[in-house]
C-alpha positions as a Markdown table, in Angstrom:
| # | Residue | x | y | z |
|---|---|---|---|---|
| 1 | Met | 17.4 | -70.3 | -26.9 |
| 2 | Thr | 16.9 | -71.9 | -30.3 |
| 3 | Arg | 19.5 | -74.5 | -31.0 |
| 4 | Ile | 20.9 | -74.2 | -34.5 |
| 5 | Asp | 22.9 | -76.5 | -36.8 |
| 6 | Ala | 24.6 | -73.8 | -38.9 |
| 7 | His | 26.0 | -76.1 | -41.6 |
| 8 | His | 24.5 | -79.1 | -43.4 |
| 9 | His | 23.8 | -80.3 | -46.9 |
| 10 | Ile | 21.3 | -82.4 | -48.8 |
| 11 | Trp | 21.5 | -84.0 | -52.2 |
| 12 | Arg | 19.9 | -86.4 | -54.7 |
| 13 | Leu | 22.1 | -88.3 | -57.2 |
| 14 | Lys | 21.4 | -88.1 | -60.9 |
| 15 | Asp | 20.2 | -91.7 | -61.0 |
| 16 | Ser | 17.8 | -91.3 | -58.1 |
| 17 | Pro | 14.3 | -92.8 | -58.5 |
| 18 | Arg | 11.9 | -90.1 | -59.5 |
| 19 | His | 9.6 | -90.8 | -56.5 |
| 20 | Thr | 12.4 | -90.0 | -54.0 |
| 21 | Pro | 11.5 | -86.8 | -52.1 |
| 22 | Gly | 14.0 | -84.0 | -51.9 |
| 23 | Pro | 16.0 | -81.7 | -54.3 |
| 24 | Ser | 16.1 | -82.3 | -58.0 |
| 25 | Pro | 18.6 | -85.1 | -59.0 |
| 26 | Arg | 21.9 | -83.8 | -60.1 |
| 27 | Pro | 25.4 | -85.2 | -60.9 |
| 28 | His | 27.6 | -85.3 | -57.9 |
| 29 | Asp | 31.0 | -86.4 | -59.4 |
| 30 | Trp | 32.8 | -85.5 | -56.1 |
| 31 | Leu | 31.1 | -88.6 | -54.5 |
| 32 | Asp | 32.5 | -91.0 | -57.2 |
| 33 | Thr | 35.6 | -92.0 | -55.2 |
| 34 | Pro | 36.1 | -95.0 | -53.0 |
| 35 | Asp | 36.5 | -92.9 | -49.8 |
| 36 | Met | 33.1 | -91.3 | -50.3 |
| 37 | Ala | 31.3 | -94.6 | -51.1 |
| 38 | Ser | 29.4 | -94.7 | -47.7 |
| 39 | Val | 27.7 | -91.4 | -48.4 |
| 40 | Arg | 27.0 | -91.9 | -52.1 |
| 41 | Arg | 23.3 | -92.0 | -51.8 |
| 42 | Asp | 20.4 | -89.6 | -51.4 |
| 43 | Phe | 20.2 | -87.4 | -48.3 |
| 44 | Thr | 17.1 | -85.3 | -47.8 |
| 45 | Leu | 15.5 | -83.1 | -45.2 |
| 46 | Asp | 13.3 | -86.0 | -44.3 |
| 47 | Asp | 16.5 | -88.0 | -43.4 |
| 48 | Leu | 17.8 | -85.1 | -41.3 |
| 49 | Ala | 14.7 | -84.3 | -39.3 |
| 50 | Pro | 14.8 | -87.3 | -36.9 |
| 51 | Glu | 18.5 | -86.7 | -36.3 |
| 52 | Thr | 18.0 | -83.0 | -35.4 |
| 53 | Ala | 15.0 | -83.8 | -33.2 |
| 54 | Ala | 16.9 | -86.5 | -31.3 |
| 55 | Ala | 19.8 | -84.0 | -30.7 |
| 56 | Gly | 17.6 | -81.1 | -29.6 |
| 57 | Ile | 18.4 | -79.0 | -32.7 |
| 58 | Asp | 15.5 | -76.7 | -33.6 |
| 59 | Arg | 16.6 | -75.0 | -36.8 |
| 60 | Thr | 19.3 | -75.4 | -39.5 |
| 61 | Val | 21.2 | -73.6 | -42.2 |
| 62 | Leu | 21.3 | -75.5 | -45.5 |
| 63 | Val | 24.5 | -75.0 | -47.5 |
| 64 | Gln | 25.2 | -75.3 | -51.2 |
| 65 | Val | 26.9 | -78.4 | -52.5 |
| 66 | Leu | 27.4 | -77.8 | -56.2 |
| 67 | Pro | 28.5 | -74.7 | -58.1 |
| 68 | Asp | 25.0 | -74.5 | -59.6 |
| 69 | Val | 22.6 | -71.6 | -59.2 |
| 70 | Asp | 19.7 | -73.9 | -60.0 |
| 71 | Glu | 20.6 | -76.0 | -57.0 |
| 72 | Thr | 20.4 | -72.8 | -54.9 |
| 73 | Ala | 16.9 | -71.9 | -56.3 |
| 74 | Asp | 15.9 | -75.5 | -55.6 |
| 75 | Phe | 17.2 | -75.3 | -52.0 |
| 76 | Leu | 15.3 | -72.0 | -51.4 |
| 77 | Ala | 12.0 | -73.5 | -52.6 |
| 78 | Leu | 12.5 | -76.5 | -50.3 |
| 79 | Ala | 13.4 | -74.3 | -47.3 |
| 80 | Ala | 10.3 | -72.2 | -47.8 |
| 81 | Ser | 8.2 | -75.3 | -47.3 |
| 82 | Ser | 10.3 | -76.6 | -44.4 |
| 83 | Gly | 9.8 | -75.9 | -40.7 |
| 84 | Leu | 13.4 | -76.9 | -40.1 |
| 85 | Val | 15.6 | -74.8 | -42.4 |
| 86 | Ala | 15.9 | -71.2 | -41.3 |
| 87 | Gly | 18.3 | -70.1 | -43.9 |
| 88 | Val | 20.1 | -71.1 | -47.1 |
| 89 | Val | 23.8 | -70.4 | -48.1 |
| 90 | Gly | 23.7 | -70.7 | -51.9 |
| 91 | Trp | 26.0 | -70.3 | -54.8 |
| 92 | Val | 26.4 | -67.8 | -57.6 |
| 93 | Asp | 29.3 | -67.3 | -60.0 |
| 94 | Leu | 31.2 | -64.5 | -58.3 |
| 95 | Thr | 33.2 | -63.8 | -61.4 |
| 96 | Ala | 30.1 | -63.2 | -63.7 |
| 97 | Ala | 29.4 | -59.6 | -64.8 |
| 98 | Asp | 25.7 | -60.1 | -63.9 |
| 99 | Val | 26.2 | -61.5 | -60.4 |
| 100 | Ala | 24.1 | -58.7 | -58.9 |
| 101 | Asp | 21.2 | -59.5 | -61.2 |
| 102 | Thr | 21.5 | -63.2 | -60.3 |
| 103 | Leu | 21.4 | -62.5 | -56.6 |
| 104 | Ala | 18.4 | -60.2 | -57.1 |
| 105 | Thr | 16.6 | -63.0 | -59.1 |
| 106 | Leu | 17.2 | -65.5 | -56.3 |
| 107 | Cys | 16.0 | -63.2 | -53.6 |
| 108 | Ala | 12.8 | -62.5 | -55.6 |
| 109 | Gly | 12.1 | -66.1 | -56.3 |
| 110 | Pro | 10.4 | -68.8 | -54.2 |
| 111 | Gly | 11.9 | -68.9 | -50.7 |
| 112 | Gly | 14.2 | -66.0 | -51.7 |
| 113 | Glu | 13.7 | -64.3 | -48.3 |
| 114 | Leu | 15.6 | -67.3 | -46.8 |
| 115 | Leu | 18.8 | -66.7 | -48.8 |
| 116 | Val | 21.2 | -65.6 | -46.1 |
| 117 | Gly | 24.6 | -66.2 | -47.7 |
| 118 | Ile | 26.7 | -67.2 | -50.6 |
| 119 | Arg | 29.6 | -69.7 | -50.8 |
| 120 | His | 32.1 | -70.8 | -53.4 |
| 121 | Leu | 34.2 | -73.9 | -53.3 |
| 122 | Val | 37.4 | -71.9 | -52.8 |
| 123 | Gln | 39.2 | -75.0 | -51.4 |
| 124 | Ala | 39.1 | -76.5 | -54.9 |
| 125 | Glu | 40.7 | -73.5 | -56.6 |
| 126 | Pro | 44.4 | -74.3 | -57.5 |
| 127 | Asp | 45.4 | -70.6 | -57.1 |
| 128 | Pro | 45.8 | -70.0 | -53.3 |
| 129 | Ala | 45.2 | -66.3 | -54.0 |
| 130 | Trp | 41.9 | -66.8 | -55.9 |
| 131 | Leu | 40.0 | -64.6 | -53.5 |
| 132 | Asn | 42.3 | -61.7 | -54.4 |
| 133 | Arg | 41.3 | -61.7 | -58.1 |
| 134 | Pro | 39.6 | -58.4 | -59.1 |
| 135 | Asp | 36.6 | -60.2 | -60.6 |
| 136 | Val | 36.1 | -62.2 | -57.4 |
| 137 | Arg | 36.3 | -59.1 | -55.3 |
| 138 | Arg | 33.7 | -57.4 | -57.5 |
| 139 | Gly | 31.4 | -60.4 | -57.0 |
| 140 | Leu | 32.0 | -60.3 | -53.2 |
| 141 | Ala | 31.1 | -56.6 | -53.2 |
| 142 | Ala | 27.8 | -57.5 | -54.9 |
| 143 | Val | 27.2 | -60.1 | -52.1 |
| 144 | Ser | 27.7 | -57.3 | -49.6 |
| 145 | Asp | 25.4 | -54.9 | -51.5 |
| 146 | Ala | 22.7 | -57.6 | -51.4 |
| 147 | Asp | 23.0 | -57.6 | -47.6 |
| 148 | Leu | 24.1 | -61.3 | -47.6 |
| 149 | Val | 26.9 | -63.1 | -45.7 |
| 150 | Tyr | 29.8 | -64.8 | -47.4 |
| 151 | Asp | 31.0 | -68.3 | -46.3 |
| 152 | Leu | 34.7 | -68.9 | -46.6 |
| 153 | Leu | 35.5 | -72.5 | -47.6 |
| 154 | Thr | 39.3 | -72.5 | -47.5 |
| 155 | Val | 42.2 | -74.7 | -46.6 |
| 156 | Pro | 45.1 | -73.3 | -44.5 |
| 157 | Asp | 47.3 | -72.1 | -47.4 |
| 158 | Gln | 44.4 | -70.0 | -48.6 |
| 159 | Leu | 44.0 | -68.1 | -45.3 |
| 160 | Pro | 46.4 | -65.3 | -46.2 |
| 161 | Ala | 44.3 | -64.4 | -49.3 |
| 162 | Ala | 41.2 | -64.8 | -47.1 |
| 163 | Leu | 42.7 | -62.3 | -44.6 |
| 164 | Asp | 43.4 | -59.8 | -47.4 |
| 165 | Thr | 39.9 | -60.1 | -48.7 |
| 166 | Val | 38.3 | -59.7 | -45.3 |
| 167 | Arg | 40.3 | -56.5 | -44.7 |
| 168 | Ala | 39.4 | -55.2 | -48.2 |
| 169 | Leu | 35.7 | -55.6 | -47.5 |
| 170 | Pro | 35.1 | -54.5 | -43.9 |
| 171 | Gly | 31.3 | -54.1 | -44.6 |
| 172 | Leu | 30.8 | -57.7 | -45.6 |
| 173 | Thr | 30.2 | -60.4 | -42.9 |
| 174 | Phe | 32.3 | -63.5 | -43.5 |
| 175 | Val | 31.8 | -67.0 | -41.9 |
| 176 | Leu | 34.8 | -69.3 | -42.0 |
| 177 | Asp | 33.7 | -72.9 | -42.7 |
| 178 | His | 35.1 | -76.0 | -41.0 |
| 179 | Ile | 37.8 | -73.9 | -39.2 |
| 180 | Ser | 39.6 | -73.9 | -42.5 |
| 181 | Lys | 40.3 | -77.6 | -42.5 |
| 182 | Pro | 43.6 | -77.9 | -40.5 |
| 183 | Pro | 45.5 | -81.2 | -40.7 |
| 184 | Ile | 44.1 | -82.7 | -37.5 |
| 185 | Ala | 45.1 | -86.2 | -38.4 |
| 186 | Ser | 48.7 | -85.2 | -38.3 |
| 187 | Gly | 48.4 | -83.2 | -35.1 |
| 188 | Lys | 50.1 | -80.2 | -36.7 |
| 189 | Arg | 48.7 | -76.8 | -35.8 |
| 190 | Glu | 51.0 | -74.3 | -37.3 |
| 191 | Pro | 50.9 | -72.2 | -39.5 |
| 192 | Trp | 47.1 | -72.8 | -39.3 |
| 193 | Ala | 46.7 | -71.6 | -35.7 |
| 194 | Gly | 48.6 | -68.3 | -36.3 |
| 195 | Arg | 46.6 | -67.5 | -39.4 |
| 196 | Ile | 43.3 | -68.3 | -37.6 |
| 197 | Arg | 44.3 | -65.8 | -34.9 |
| 198 | Glu | 45.1 | -63.1 | -37.5 |
| 199 | Leu | 41.7 | -63.7 | -39.2 |
| 200 | Ala | 39.9 | -63.6 | -35.9 |
| 201 | Ala | 41.3 | -60.2 | -35.1 |
| 202 | Glu | 39.0 | -58.9 | -37.9 |
| 203 | Pro | 35.6 | -58.1 | -36.4 |
| 204 | Asn | 33.6 | -59.0 | -39.5 |
| 205 | Val | 34.5 | -62.7 | -39.4 |
| 206 | Phe | 32.7 | -65.6 | -37.7 |
| 207 | Cys | 33.8 | -69.2 | -37.6 |
| 208 | Lys | 31.9 | -72.5 | -37.7 |
| 209 | Leu | 33.0 | -75.2 | -35.3 |
| 210 | Ser | 32.5 | -77.9 | -37.9 |
| 211 | Gly | 34.2 | -80.3 | -40.3 |
| 212 | Met | 36.8 | -81.4 | -37.7 |
| 213 | Val | 36.0 | -85.2 | -37.6 |
| 214 | Thr | 36.7 | -85.6 | -41.3 |
| 215 | Glu | 40.0 | -83.9 | -41.0 |
| 216 | Ala | 41.0 | -86.2 | -38.1 |
| 217 | Asp | 41.7 | -89.9 | -38.5 |
| 218 | Arg | 38.2 | -90.9 | -39.5 |
| 219 | Asp | 38.4 | -94.4 | -38.0 |
| 220 | Ser | 40.1 | -93.6 | -34.7 |
| 221 | Trp | 39.6 | -90.0 | -33.8 |
| 222 | Thr | 38.9 | -89.0 | -30.2 |
| 223 | Thr | 37.7 | -85.8 | -28.6 |
| 224 | Pro | 41.2 | -85.0 | -27.2 |
| 225 | Asp | 42.4 | -85.1 | -30.9 |
| 226 | Leu | 40.0 | -82.3 | -31.7 |
| 227 | Arg | 40.3 | -80.2 | -28.6 |
| 228 | Pro | 43.5 | -78.3 | -29.4 |
| 229 | Tyr | 41.9 | -77.1 | -32.6 |
| 230 | Ala | 38.6 | -76.2 | -31.1 |
| 231 | Asp | 40.4 | -74.4 | -28.3 |
| 232 | Val | 42.3 | -72.2 | -30.8 |
| 233 | Val | 39.1 | -71.2 | -32.5 |
| 234 | Leu | 37.2 | -70.5 | -29.3 |
| 235 | Asp | 40.0 | -68.5 | -27.8 |
| 236 | Ala | 40.7 | -66.6 | -31.0 |
| 237 | Phe | 37.1 | -65.7 | -32.0 |
| 238 | Gly | 35.3 | -66.0 | -28.6 |
| 239 | Pro | 32.1 | -67.9 | -28.3 |
| 240 | Ser | 30.0 | -65.0 | -29.6 |
| 241 | Arg | 31.6 | -65.5 | -33.0 |
| 242 | Val | 31.7 | -69.3 | -33.1 |
| 243 | Met | 28.8 | -71.4 | -34.3 |
| 244 | Phe | 28.1 | -75.2 | -34.3 |
| 245 | Gly | 27.8 | -76.9 | -37.7 |
| 246 | Ser | 27.4 | -80.6 | -38.3 |
| 247 | Asp | 28.5 | -80.8 | -41.9 |
| 248 | Trp | 25.9 | -83.6 | -42.2 |
| 249 | Pro | 25.9 | -85.9 | -44.2 |
| 250 | Val | 29.6 | -85.5 | -44.9 |
| 251 | Cys | 30.3 | -86.0 | -41.2 |
| 252 | Leu | 28.9 | -89.6 | -41.5 |
| 253 | Leu | 32.3 | -90.6 | -43.0 |
| 254 | Ala | 33.6 | -90.3 | -39.4 |
| 255 | Ala | 30.8 | -89.9 | -36.9 |
| 256 | Ser | 27.0 | -90.1 | -36.5 |
| 257 | Tyr | 25.0 | -86.9 | -36.1 |
| 258 | Gln | 24.3 | -87.7 | -32.5 |
| 259 | Asp | 28.0 | -88.5 | -31.7 |
| 260 | Leu | 29.0 | -85.2 | -33.4 |
| 261 | Val | 26.6 | -83.1 | -31.4 |
| 262 | Arg | 27.7 | -84.8 | -28.1 |
| 263 | Thr | 31.4 | -84.3 | -29.0 |
| 264 | Thr | 30.8 | -80.6 | -29.7 |
| 265 | Glu | 29.0 | -80.3 | -26.4 |
| 266 | Glu | 32.0 | -81.9 | -24.7 |
| 267 | Leu | 34.4 | -79.5 | -26.5 |
| 268 | Thr | 32.4 | -76.5 | -25.3 |
| 269 | Ser | 31.8 | -77.9 | -21.8 |
| 270 | Gly | 34.2 | -75.5 | -20.2 |
| 271 | Leu | 32.2 | -72.5 | -21.4 |
| 272 | Ser | 29.5 | -70.8 | -19.4 |
| 273 | Ala | 25.8 | -71.7 | -20.1 |
| 274 | Leu | 25.4 | -68.4 | -21.9 |
| 275 | Glu | 28.6 | -69.0 | -24.0 |
| 276 | Arg | 27.4 | -72.5 | -25.0 |
| 277 | Ala | 24.1 | -71.0 | -26.0 |
| 278 | Glu | 25.9 | -68.7 | -28.3 |
| 279 | Val | 27.8 | -71.5 | -30.0 |
| 280 | Phe | 24.7 | -73.6 | -30.3 |
| 281 | Gly | 22.4 | -70.9 | -31.7 |
| 282 | Gly | 22.9 | -67.3 | -30.8 |
| 283 | Thr | 26.0 | -66.7 | -33.0 |
| 284 | Ala | 24.4 | -68.3 | -36.1 |
| 285 | Ala | 21.1 | -66.4 | -35.6 |
| 286 | Arg | 23.0 | -63.1 | -35.3 |
| 287 | Ala | 25.6 | -63.7 | -38.1 |
| 288 | Tyr | 23.0 | -64.8 | -40.7 |
| 289 | Arg | 20.1 | -62.7 | -39.3 |
| 290 | Leu | 18.0 | -65.8 | -39.4 |
| 291 | Pro | 14.2 | -65.3 | -39.5 |
| 292 | Leu | 13.5 | -67.5 | -36.5 |
| 293 | Asp | 10.1 | -66.1 | -36.0 |
| 294 | Arg | 8.9 | -68.2 | -38.9 |
| 295 | Pro | 7.0 | -70.9 | -37.1 |
| 296 | Arg | 8.0 | -74.6 | -37.5 |
| 297 | Glu | 4.3 | -75.4 | -38.0 |
| 298 | Glu | 4.7 | -74.2 | -41.6 |
| 299 | Ala | 6.2 | -77.6 | -42.4 |
| 300 | Pro | 3.8 | -79.9 | -44.3 |
């Protein structure tokens, strides 16, 4: 089975040299803090390719970084010329009156057939009930009408609104990113675990086994630190609704790509071979309806 990394990013900083390959340079103010200094540089598909090859990853899902529709168009064009990226989760303004038109324009543009989902940085919204706003719900309905998936990027106190939203839109497929960022460094699991189980009871929700190492103690985390959280997710959703994601290059704040893949393999070692195949590819391919028949030889 095709092995898929269902969550990674790329970026070029606004002061990047013009000859640097990759997406167009853009401001990334979120990287301008001391704790992000080690990843405040360009990261491109050329940087990722040797990492995925060494880890036995065949295809990936490229996920938006900025709330910028032009970034999404850029990512789609790059994906169209890549033999690695099987799908793009982009961004649109869900609250805009013309969101349906924006989605149609993206789908009709270069690489538009590779747009598989939309994501908003809900974790940064100060209102924990942002997902319940009527204009947001209207935008999510447009995502559903466009036959796309919606990635939920939430923190634990936003999970109640996420649950309300999932129940209100049963025809829309949701993918929960980074297991909703529980406080792994503290060892605390409630109320996160209970809310995860409630969300997992809804059949239109999948979950990415991703983003854990950066929520743990970044300097001293161990696999046993992560295991209770991974076990909650695997038990609640089942392997057929859980997918591996690296969150590269953000993961480099705490772990190398290779270490992260090996750790996830260890966290899923108690599953059957078929269940592991789901986590490392089958689930992502099914949830995002990835066009895996597009041959890798298309890459230049």
